[in-house]
MARKOLDO-624949 format. One record per residue (C-alpha): x, y, z; residue number from 1. Coordinates in nm, 4 decimals. Example, Ala and Ser with C-alpha at 12.3 -4.5 7.8 and 13.67 -1.06 7.14 Angstrom:
BEGIN
          x          y          z     n
     1.2300    -0.4500     0.7800     1
     1.3670    -0.1060     0.7140     2
! end
This chain:
BEGIN
          x          y          z     n
    -0.5766     0.9850    -4.5087     1
    -0.4946     1.3187    -4.3442     2
    -0.4588     1.6538    -4.5221     3
    -0.0804     1.6240    -4.5303     4
    -0.0966     1.2881    -4.7083     5
    -0.0132     1.0669    -4.4077     6
    -0.2042     0.7544    -4.3228     7
    -0.3243     0.7831    -3.9626     8
    -0.2334     0.5063    -3.7216     9
    -0.5088     0.2874    -3.5898    10
    -0.5806     0.3604    -3.2225    11
    -0.4950     0.0893    -2.9776    12
    -0.7910    -0.1071    -2.8546    13
    -0.8439    -0.0958    -2.4792    14
    -0.8174    -0.4167    -2.2851    15
    -1.1800    -0.5175    -2.2568    16
    -1.2486    -0.7828    -1.9949    17
    -1.3288    -1.1217    -2.1346    18
    -1.6659    -1.2784    -2.0743    19
    -1.8087    -1.6233    -2.0346    20
    -1.6204    -1.9432    -1.9774    21
    -1.2953    -1.7964    -2.1041    22
    -1.3121    -1.5335    -1.8274    23
    -1.3664    -1.8024    -1.5643    24
    -1.0790    -2.0075    -1.7039    25
    -0.8521    -1.7019    -1.7006    26
    -0.9438    -1.6243    -1.3404    27
    -0.8657    -1.9819    -1.2390    28
    -0.5284    -1.9634    -1.4175    29
    -0.4441    -1.6407    -1.2361    30
    -0.5620    -1.7804    -0.9022    31
    -0.3577    -2.0971    -0.9453    32
    -0.0562    -1.8931    -1.0509    33
    -0.0830    -1.6732    -0.7414    34
    -0.1396    -1.9817    -0.5254    35
     0.1722    -2.1446    -0.6669    36
     0.3786    -1.8289    -0.6162    37
     0.2708    -1.7861    -0.2552    38
     0.3129    -2.1580    -0.1975    39
     0.6776    -2.1451    -0.3039    40
     0.7374    -1.8265    -0.1038    41
     0.5571    -1.9807     0.1948    42
     0.7749    -2.2926     0.1873    43
     1.0917    -2.0837     0.1666    44
     0.9692    -1.8525     0.4425    45
     0.8721    -2.1444     0.6685    46
     1.2119    -2.3060     0.6199    47
     1.3923    -1.9837     0.7034    48
     1.1706    -1.9130     1.0054    49
     1.2147    -2.2674     1.1341    50
     1.5917    -2.2422     1.1013    51
     1.5866    -1.9071     1.2808    52
     1.3652    -2.0287     1.5650    53
     1.5632    -2.3457     1.6283    54
     1.7918    -2.1431     1.8535    55
     1.5108    -1.9920     2.0604    56
     1.2309    -2.0996     2.2920    57
     0.8823    -2.0363     2.1591    58
     0.8238    -1.8011     2.4500    59
     1.0910    -1.5732     2.3084    60
     0.9052    -1.5343     1.9775    61
     0.8664    -1.1704     1.8726    62
     1.0720    -1.0438     2.1649    63
     1.2137    -0.6943     2.1410    64
     1.5625    -0.7425     2.0031    65
     1.7631    -0.4782     1.8229    66
     2.0245    -0.6296     1.5939    67
     2.2620    -0.3941     1.4218    68
     2.2351    -0.3006     1.0545    69
     2.4653    -0.0417     0.9058    70
     2.3353     0.2579     0.7130    71
     2.5276     0.1352     0.4081    72
     2.3453    -0.1995     0.4254    73
     2.0098    -0.0235     0.4626    74
     2.0728     0.1903     0.1555    75
     2.2087    -0.1119    -0.0308    76
     1.8915    -0.3137     0.0313    77
     1.6819    -0.0141    -0.0766    78
     1.8791     0.0098    -0.4002    79
     1.8417    -0.3664    -0.4550    80
     1.4621    -0.3560    -0.4186    81
     1.4469    -0.0548    -0.6508    82
     1.6559    -0.2206    -0.9211    83
     1.4715    -0.5502    -0.8769    84
     1.1392    -0.3724    -0.9261    85
     1.2652    -0.1999    -1.2401    86
     1.4021    -0.5279    -1.3737    87
     1.0783    -0.7178    -1.3169    88
     0.8453    -0.4454    -1.4474    89
     0.8567    -0.5267    -1.8247    90
     0.7823    -0.8962    -1.7676    91
     0.5155    -0.8152    -1.5110    92
     0.3375    -0.5663    -1.7368    93
     0.3442    -0.8148    -2.0247    94
     0.1813    -1.0682    -1.7921    95
    -0.0903    -0.8177    -1.7007    96
    -0.1568    -0.7312    -2.0646    97
    -0.1545    -1.0926    -2.1776    98
    -0.4169    -1.1846    -1.9180    99
    -0.6117    -0.8617    -1.9769   100
    -0.5825    -0.7536    -1.6157   101
    -0.7009    -0.4005    -1.6921   102
    -0.8783    -0.1533    -1.4651   103
    -1.2508    -0.0980    -1.5136   104
    -1.4111     0.2398    -1.4513   105
    -1.6308     0.2936    -1.1482   106
    -1.9992     0.2547    -1.2284   107
    -2.1091     0.4534    -0.9203   108
    -1.9742     0.6411    -0.6205   109
    -1.9679     0.5150    -0.2628   110
    -2.3161     0.6549    -0.2024   111
    -2.4523     0.4910    -0.5204   112
    -2.4502     0.7952    -0.7528   113
    -2.3045     0.8505    -1.0984   114
    -1.9294     0.9384    -1.0841   115
    -1.9592     1.2055    -1.3532   116
    -1.6451     1.4029    -1.2639   117
    -1.4361     1.0866    -1.2374   118
    -1.5528     0.9593    -1.5752   119
    -1.4930     1.2959    -1.7408   120
    -1.1238     1.3027    -1.6516   121
    -1.0388     0.9315    -1.6369   122
    -1.2383     0.7624    -1.9108   123
    -0.9257     0.7252    -2.1261   124
    -0.7654     0.5149    -1.8511   125
    -1.0074     0.2291    -1.9041   126
    -0.8156    -0.0954    -1.9469   127
    -0.4857     0.0269    -1.7986   128
    -0.3116    -0.2724    -1.6354   129
    -0.3637    -0.2884    -1.2605   130
    -0.2601    -0.5064    -0.9640   131
     0.0851    -0.3443    -0.9629   132
     0.0873    -0.3952    -0.5879   133
     0.1936    -0.7536    -0.6562   134
     0.5160    -0.6203    -0.8050   135
     0.5705    -0.3845    -0.5101   136
     0.5347    -0.6227    -0.2208   137
     0.6719    -0.9072    -0.4306   138
     0.9941    -0.7058    -0.4688   139
     0.9906    -0.6325    -0.0953   140
     0.9462    -0.9978    -0.0046   141
     1.2168    -1.1148    -0.2454   142
     1.4592    -0.8540    -0.1092   143
     1.3914    -0.9635     0.2492   144
     1.4450    -1.3291     0.1554   145
     1.7601    -1.2358    -0.0376   146
     1.8974    -1.0649     0.2735   147
     1.8261    -1.3849     0.4676   148
     2.0209    -1.5855     0.2097   149
     2.3149    -1.3477     0.2471   150
     2.3015    -1.3988     0.6227   151
     2.2940    -1.7792     0.5926   152
     2.5855    -1.7630     0.3505   153
     2.7841    -1.5647     0.6062   154
     2.8155    -1.2599     0.3798   155
     2.6323    -1.0330     0.6254   156
     2.5810    -1.0585     1.0012   157
     2.2101    -0.9734     1.0202   158
     1.9333    -1.0000     0.7647   159
     1.6069    -0.8110     0.7287   160
     1.4130    -1.1299     0.8018   161
     1.3882    -1.0636     1.1760   162
     1.0935    -1.1749     1.3870   163
     1.1146    -0.8763     1.6224   164
     1.0865    -0.5974     1.3662   165
     0.9825    -0.7228     1.0218   166
     0.7446    -1.0189     1.0530   167
     0.4515    -0.8067     1.1734   168
     0.4440    -0.5367     0.9008   169
     0.5351    -0.7971     0.6369   170
     0.2521    -1.0309     0.7395   171
     0.0013    -0.7436     0.7463   172
     0.1227    -0.6319     0.4049   173
     0.0773    -0.9776     0.2544   174
    -0.2591    -1.0351     0.4245   175
    -0.4098    -0.7084     0.3043   176
    -0.2376    -0.7521    -0.0312   177
    -0.4195    -1.0810    -0.0887   178
    -0.7482    -0.9109     0.0075   179
    -0.6744    -0.6281    -0.2349   180
    -0.5802    -0.8726    -0.5117   181
    -0.9153    -1.0476    -0.4743   182
    -1.0927    -0.7113    -0.4916   183
    -0.8965    -0.6145    -0.8040   184
    -0.9796    -0.9434    -0.9758   185
    -1.3494    -0.8873    -0.9112   186
    -1.3182    -0.5369    -1.0550   187
    -1.1357    -0.6585    -1.3641   188
    -1.3959    -0.9246    -1.4366   189
    -1.6862    -0.6917    -1.3625   190
    -1.8116    -0.9045    -1.0749   191
    -2.0284    -0.7406    -0.8105   192
    -2.2707    -0.4503    -0.8090   193
    -1.9885    -0.1953    -0.8047   194
    -1.7351    -0.4082    -0.9949   195
    -1.5369    -0.5200    -0.6957   196
    -1.5686    -0.6435    -0.3420   197
    -1.8757    -0.4959    -0.1711   198
    -1.8296    -0.2608     0.1226   199
    -1.9367    -0.4956     0.4022   200
    -1.7175    -0.7970     0.3068   201
    -1.4248    -0.5617     0.2489   202
    -1.4537    -0.3757     0.5786   203
    -1.5171    -0.7036     0.7639   204
    -1.1943    -0.8504     0.6214   205
    -1.0019    -0.5355     0.7198   206
    -1.1463    -0.5490     1.0704   207
    -1.0630    -0.9173     1.1025   208
    -0.6979    -0.8787     1.0021   209
    -0.6487    -0.5652     1.2116   210
    -0.8139    -0.7295     1.5134   211
    -0.5722    -1.0227     1.4927   212
    -0.2847    -0.7725     1.4850   213
    -0.4298    -0.5734     1.7758   214
    -0.4716    -0.8807     1.9955   215
    -0.1163    -0.9936     1.9188   216
     0.0301    -0.6514     1.9964   217
    -0.1602    -0.6155     2.3237   218
    -0.1672    -0.9640     2.4732   219
     0.1459    -1.1152     2.3226   220
     0.3801    -0.8188     2.3030   221
     0.2403    -0.6149     2.5918   222
     0.1623    -0.2918     2.4052   223
    -0.0863    -0.0875     2.6121   224
     0.0034     0.2785     2.5586   225
     0.0763     0.5334     2.2888   226
     0.3199     0.8216     2.2952   227
     0.1826     1.1749     2.2823   228
     0.4463     1.4056     2.1285   229
     0.5835     1.6710     2.3670   230
     0.3768     1.5243     2.6525   231
     0.4580     1.1608     2.7206   232
     0.2994     0.8147     2.7275   233
    -0.0782     0.7807     2.7390   234
    -0.1887     0.4626     2.9133   235
    -0.4707     0.2895     2.7249   236
    -0.4730    -0.0622     2.8732   237
    -0.7305    -0.2692     2.6782   238
    -0.8413     0.0419     2.4870   239
    -0.5197    -0.0084     2.2931   240
    -0.6981    -0.2810     2.0925   241
    -0.9690    -0.0601     1.9335   242
    -0.7135     0.2187     1.8792   243
    -0.4878    -0.0258     1.6921   244
    -0.7806    -0.1518     1.4825   245
    -0.8816     0.2051     1.3960   246
    -0.5265     0.3001     1.2938   247
    -0.4871     0.0031     1.0584   248
    -0.8327     0.0237     0.8986   249
    -0.8166     0.4021     0.8653   250
    -0.4667     0.4055     0.7159   251
    -0.5396     0.1259     0.4679   252
    -0.8593     0.2981     0.3514   253
    -0.6962     0.6421     0.3399   254
    -0.4193     0.5198     0.1101   255
    -0.6818     0.3411    -0.0971   256
    -0.8807     0.6658    -0.1380   257
    -0.5641     0.8534    -0.2362   258
    -0.4790     0.6088    -0.5133   259
    -0.6820     0.7902    -0.7777   260
    -0.4303     0.9896    -0.9824   261
    -0.1188     0.8754    -1.1653   262
     0.1725     0.8794    -0.9221   263
    -0.0162     1.0403    -0.6323   264
    -0.0316     0.7542    -0.3809   265
     0.3064     0.6158    -0.4914   266
     0.4904     0.9425    -0.4288   267
     0.3225     0.9991    -0.0935   268
     0.4037     0.6424     0.0145   269
     0.7704     0.6983    -0.0707   270
     0.7628     1.0066     0.1537   271
     0.5798     0.8267     0.4358   272
     0.7930     0.5113     0.4461   273
     1.1065     0.7215     0.4109   274
     0.9981     0.9340     0.7096   275
     0.9202     0.6309     0.9258   276
     1.2510     0.4800     0.8208   277
     1.4262     0.7850     0.9640   278
     1.2294     0.7612     1.2909   279
     1.2975     0.3882     1.3210   280
     1.6700     0.4461     1.2652   281
     1.6817     0.7227     1.5265   282
     1.5120     0.4900     1.7766   283
     1.7710     0.2198     1.7125   284
     1.5339    -0.0102     1.5224   285
     1.7783    -0.0596     1.2390   286
     1.6145    -0.3672     1.0879   287
     1.2771    -0.1927     1.0743   288
     1.4483     0.1095     0.9207   289
     1.5908    -0.1252     0.6595   290
     1.2453    -0.2650     0.5891   291
     1.1110     0.0894     0.5433   292
     1.3992     0.1630     0.3074   293
     1.3309    -0.1528     0.1058   294
     0.9633    -0.0572     0.0813   295
     1.0624     0.2919    -0.0302   296
     1.2840     0.1425    -0.3003   297
     1.0145    -0.0964    -0.4238   298
     0.7488     0.1776    -0.4367   299
     0.9959     0.4079    -0.6145   300
     1.0463     0.1439    -0.8833   301
     0.6709     0.1281    -0.9300   302
     0.6491     0.5086    -0.9313   303
     0.9103     0.5202    -1.2089   304
     0.6431     0.3831    -1.4433   305
     0.3371     0.5223    -1.2616   306
     0.4002     0.8930    -1.3117   307
     0.1629     1.0475    -1.5701   308
     0.0764     0.8810    -1.7968   309
     0.0830     0.5656    -1.5835   310
     0.2009     0.2417    -1.7427   311
     0.0054     0.0471    -1.4795   312
    -0.1745     0.0990    -1.1477   313
    -0.1009    -0.0469    -0.8036   314
    -0.4689    -0.1219    -0.7420   315
    -0.6126    -0.2291    -0.4079   316
    -0.3435    -0.4984    -0.4158   317
    -0.0922    -0.2276    -0.3369   318
    -0.2851     0.0484    -0.1608   319
    -0.4444    -0.1710     0.1075   320
    -0.1213    -0.3658     0.1655   321
     0.1042    -0.0622     0.1933   322
    -0.1470     0.1362     0.3986   323
    -0.1848    -0.1481     0.6477   324
     0.1921    -0.1955     0.6751   325
     0.2343     0.1792     0.7313   326
    -0.0106     0.1655     1.0216   327
     0.1641    -0.1333     1.1789   328
     0.5023     0.0397     1.1589   329
     0.3570     0.3514     1.3242   330
     0.2300     0.1367     1.6123   331
     0.5566    -0.0564     1.6412   332
     0.7677     0.2564     1.6909   333
     0.4971     0.4180     1.9084   334
     0.4307     0.7064     1.6706   335
     0.0583     0.6652     1.6092   336
    -0.0055     1.0359     1.6706   337
     0.2740     1.1347     1.4336   338
     0.1169     0.9243     1.1569   339
    -0.1405     1.1953     1.0673   340
     0.1482     1.4327     0.9980   341
     0.3622     1.1903     0.8007   342
     0.0565     1.0732     0.6086   343
    -0.1121     1.4143     0.6070   344
    -0.2507     1.3950     0.2522   345
    -0.3893     1.0471     0.3222   346
    -0.5813     1.1951     0.6173   347
    -0.7111     1.4867     0.4089   348
    -0.8251     1.2519     0.1317   349
    -1.0136     1.0279     0.3764   350
    -1.1723     1.3240     0.5544   351
    -1.2894     1.4692     0.2220   352
    -1.4757     1.1465     0.1473   353
    -1.6357     1.1388     0.4949   354
    -1.7359     1.5076     0.4774   355
    -1.8840     1.4618     0.1298   356
    -2.0892     1.1589     0.2340   357
    -2.2191     1.3274     0.5514   358
    -2.3064     1.6420     0.3591   359
    -2.5055     1.4496     0.0997   360
    -2.6860     1.2547     0.3683   361
    -2.7795     1.5378     0.6055   362
    -2.8010     1.8340     0.3650   363
    -3.0400     1.6913     0.1095   364
    -2.7787     1.5732    -0.1395   365
    -2.5749     1.8961    -0.1338   366
    -2.2008     1.8550    -0.1847   367
    -1.9102     2.0309    -0.0156   368
    -1.6632     1.9381    -0.2900   369
    -1.7158     1.9136    -0.6645   370
    -1.5992     1.5530    -0.6277   371
    -1.4408     1.3345    -0.3613   372
    -1.1745     1.2301    -0.2750   373
    -1.0422     1.5838    -0.2815   374
    -0.7891     1.5252    -0.5614   375
    -1.0862     1.4902    -0.7997   376
    -1.2190     1.8225    -0.6653   377
    -0.8938     1.9895    -0.7700   378
    -0.9183     1.8196    -1.1093   379
    -1.2685     1.9580    -1.1524   380
    -1.1312     2.3057    -1.0748   381
    -0.9106     2.2666    -1.3826   382
    -0.5730     2.2147    -1.2157   383
    -0.4777     1.9186    -1.4297   384
    -0.3743     1.5740    -1.3076   385
     0.0020     1.6324    -1.2977   386
    -0.0346     1.9654    -1.1195   387
    -0.2620     1.8143    -0.8543   388
    -0.0172     1.5287    -0.7986   389
     0.2904     1.7509    -0.7712   390
     0.1256     2.0011    -0.5388   391
    -0.0011     1.7314    -0.3041   392
     0.3469     1.5754    -0.3067   393
     0.4931     1.9114    -0.1982   394
     0.2420     1.9577     0.0829   395
     0.2830     1.5943     0.1907   396
     0.6632     1.6213     0.2023   397
     0.6574     1.9437     0.4024   398
     0.4135     1.8152     0.6661   399
     0.5970     1.4795     0.6813   400
     0.9130     1.6738     0.7697   401
     0.7209     1.8298     1.0576   402
     0.6184     1.4779     1.1564   403
     0.9833     1.3688     1.1651   404
     1.0660     1.6669     1.3874   405
     0.7781     1.5803     1.6206   406
     0.8818     1.2145     1.6273   407
     1.2463     1.2859     1.7030   408
     1.2132     1.5739     1.9503   409
     0.8636     1.5062     2.0857   410
! end
């Protein structure tokens, strides 16, 4: 009993991962549930794709077509994905809590050391539900399929489910999302030396998926150059393949590094996809602009509950998927060199990690930052989580605006 006569409330117990056979059974239930979900979505997607392709020769697959989509429709689909995400959030969070899908703290840094700064400021977040990326790209996928239903019903002329502009970023998003979901499940169950997928299997999977995308872009679609703002096209020929791989792997990892504070990655992704949506619209890629708008809406719905204190995290399920899709969109609209401006904070976060690792390796363990990624450095300086997030949002939005200017006029 307190001094004022009140009986204090019992603190909520964190979601501690289950052990033993019950943990294995739970993982199998989750895996089978995900398998069933993707199976149903896969059947629906295959049916819709087959119906769409029945009017075309296979040689015309992924040709550059530019169907019309009004600005009102684009904004309408964005609003639909936002509202759908908000509507599904309570049920989704209950599912996460029921199955104890809570985030575990890092046991060591990338270079194998104790993450003292991280633990100091984030220990209270242990057990917070994660894998929110499923809700994000699930809302995106359902919105795209809903637009296809509207098209089949004759209510709209064109849907978002277009092979020329949406299949590629959507497939990369789902592929990296599944990889991220597997990594999150390992983290939740405490599997692996660092509670998650080890570095080599993870980077190998990223390289594999990005290589498939690079080969398709170069050999199937004929991409072999990138646009240099205010200069012109730069012919790369087969060098386009490693450049594509680097862009996808770097962007996916950069977003993953940034996802360390409540609302930070979510807000920056809203800015980035919104900016690329503008560039796609200006270039006449209206369907791709609609896809960017839908992604912005879905991430905004997640961000609604992810601002401090976060109700749940997106996890690698979201950060890898959205980062990879962002890279693919940049390559599709030939704005790879504008990507560092639109995703400026992502680049800074990734560079801070690289600089910190190199400094420790070649300077006898000496650090450049108090902690890396750099948002933890600002936390250690005493800024506070919300202040760090808001300030990086402001910087990210300003530089992204410069990226839009460079993309439109460059």
